[in-house]
KOLKOL-198416 format. One record per residue (C-alpha): residue in one letter; x, y, z. Coordinates in steps of 0.25 Angstrom, whole numbers, plus 5000, padded with zeros to 4 digits. Layout:
N
AXYZ...
This chain:
356
M540354755478T538954825482E538954915470K539254805461L538154715467E537154835465A537554845451I537354695449K535954705455E535554815446R535954735434Y535154615440I533954705441Y534054755427L534254615421E532954575429E532254685422Q532854645408M532354505410A530854555411D531054645399P530254595387G531354635377V532454555385I531454435386A531254435371D532754435368S533154295372D534654315372R534554445380Y533654385390R534554265391K535754365394V534954445404S534454325411K535854265412D536454395418Y535254405428K535454265432N536954285435L536654415443K535554355451P536454285462I537254405464V536054495466H535354395475A536654395484F536754555484N535354565488E535654465499Q536854545503L536054675504D534954605512T535954545522R536654675524A535354745527A534954635537I536354655544A536154805545S534754775551V535354675561K536454775565E535354875569M534754765578L536054755585R535854885592D534554845598E534454845613D533954705614P535054605616E534254495610I534054575597R535554605597A535854465598M534954415587A535454535578Q536954485581E536554345577E535854395564L536954485561A537954365561E537154285551L536954405542E538354435541T538654295538R537654295527L538154425521A539654375521D539054255513V538354335503D539454435501E540354315498R539254255488L539254395481R540754395480V540754265473L539554305464L540254435460I541454355454P541454385439K540854255433D541554185421P540654235409N540754095403D540154025415D538754025409K539253975395D538953845389V540253765386L540953675376F541453555385E542553465380I543053335386R544353265380S545053145384G546553175389T547653085393G547352945395G546852885382D545552805382E545452825397A545452975395S544352965385L543552875394F543752985405A543253095396G541953015394D541853005409L542053155410Y540953175399R539953095407M540253165420Y540053305413Q538853255406R538153215419Y538553355425F538053425413D536653355414A536553385428Q536853535425G535753525414W536653565403K536553535388V537653455382E538053445367V539153355362L539953425352D540953325350V541353185354N542553105352E542452965359G543652885365T544052755359V543652675371G542552765376G542452905382Y542853025374D544053085368R543353225366L541953275369I541453415367L540153465373E539353585373I538753615387T537553715388G536853755401D536953855412E538353895417V539053775410F540453845409G540353895423K540253755428L541053675418K542253775416F543053705427E543053575420S544053615409G545453535411T545953395412H545153295420R546053175425V545553035428Q546152925436R545552795436V545752645431P545352645416K544352545411T545452495402E546452475413S546552325417Q547552345428G546752445436R547752555435I547252705437H547552785425T547452935423S546853005411A546253135408A545153215400T545053355397V543853445398A543753585391V542553675395M542353805385P541253905387K540353925375L540754065371E540054155361M540754255352E540354375360D540954305373V542354315367N542154445358I542354385344N542054445331K541554355321A542354415310D543654375318L543254225316K543754135305V543054005303D543553885296T542953745294F543753625290R543753475289A544153415303S545253315302G545553195311A544553105318G543053115315G542853025303Q542353065289H541353175295V542453255300N543353255288K542153275278T541553405284E542153535288S541753525302G543053585308V542953735312R544053835315F543853975320T544954075319H544854205328L545654305319P546054415329S546654315339G547054195329V546354095338V545953975330T545053865335E544353745328S543553625331T543453495323E542953405335A541453415332R540753345320S540053465315Q540553605311H539553675319Q540053605332N541453625328R541253775325E540653785339I541853715346A542853795338L542153935341Q542053905356R543553865356L543754005349Y542954085359Q543654005371R545054035366L544754185363Q544054195377E545254135384M546154235377E545354345381Y545154295395E546754275397K546954415392V546054475402H546254385414S547754365413E548054445425I547054375433A547554235428S548954265432R548554295446R547854165448K547554035442S546153995440I545653885449V545053805438G546253815428S546253845414G545653725409D546853675401R546853535397S548153505404E547653545417K547153435426I545853485433R545253355439T545553215442Y544553105442N545052985451Y544152865450P544852765460Q544652865471N543352925466R544053055467L543953185459T544953295460D544853435454H546353485455R545953635453I545253645466N545753525474L544353465474T544353315477L543053235477Y542853085479N541553075471L542153055457D541052955454A539953065456V540853175448M540853075436D539353065437G539353215434R539253275448L540253385446E539553495454E540453495466I541753505457I541153615449E540653695460A542053675468L542753735455Q541853845454I541953885469A543553875468D543453965455T542554065463A543554065475E544754095465K544054205459L543654265473K545154255477A545654315464E544654435466A545054455480E546554455475G546254545464
């Protein structure tokens, strides 16, 4: 591990020098990439320096244990115990920091909420989820752009597609994909019976062509008039966009948004996602067969969370987390849940690393 950490430290110093290079500073794209890499390595290098300092201090204290004065030896023994505890802590921190990071964690996302089973109540719940997430996005300082809205007949939403931009957006939101179930008395229920309905959330990292190694010549683009709901605007303009990736045969399209530009972006992101998932499955099939991810696949049929209003209870079924502060959660205070999912995911990766 020490050799690997030394190499990381050398890279960190090199990046630090690059950030002071006028040529790099003048190139905004290059400077942004260098700064990002530098920021990612910083906690590892700081922990490594702390590890080296602690080891040096332990060596020094062990010399004091040879002193003839019993009081000095007793002080040294006490200090040694503290230093060894600190070293164990920093060693564990470095183990966690060295886990390969999901390359998509820093990416912006396309965030979709759809009403599921439950009719009008499902649409109302989708609206409640949107307000919950909006408050969380605001607290994070993220920028939100609404790409598509389809409102429910009695309120709420049948479908929402958002673009979320900021720091570590996908890294914090990726565990939200799946089916969210609600148990409560609907406003339309006259006899006070508790109903169960659901909404689905899909979180896709915003990928670029280079992220999935696509050649522009391999893409076929078609535009067409969208059919179905949407009124005269949708039927009179060629707002629908379809992408075909010729080598793989993968086809994606979008007709949800009103503008061709937005539909192009949504369809392209879906294509990137599909191709990346195919590549990921190919490379990681052996790992996936050995263990099931703690956060699931994000499949819409997978119930990840239950929101029980009568008991003010939230349960995340993937990590058996139960909280009795649903009112606070619906007000956008999601930090505790997201942090618990990140910790569980890290623990699962450490376990897989030890087994492998």
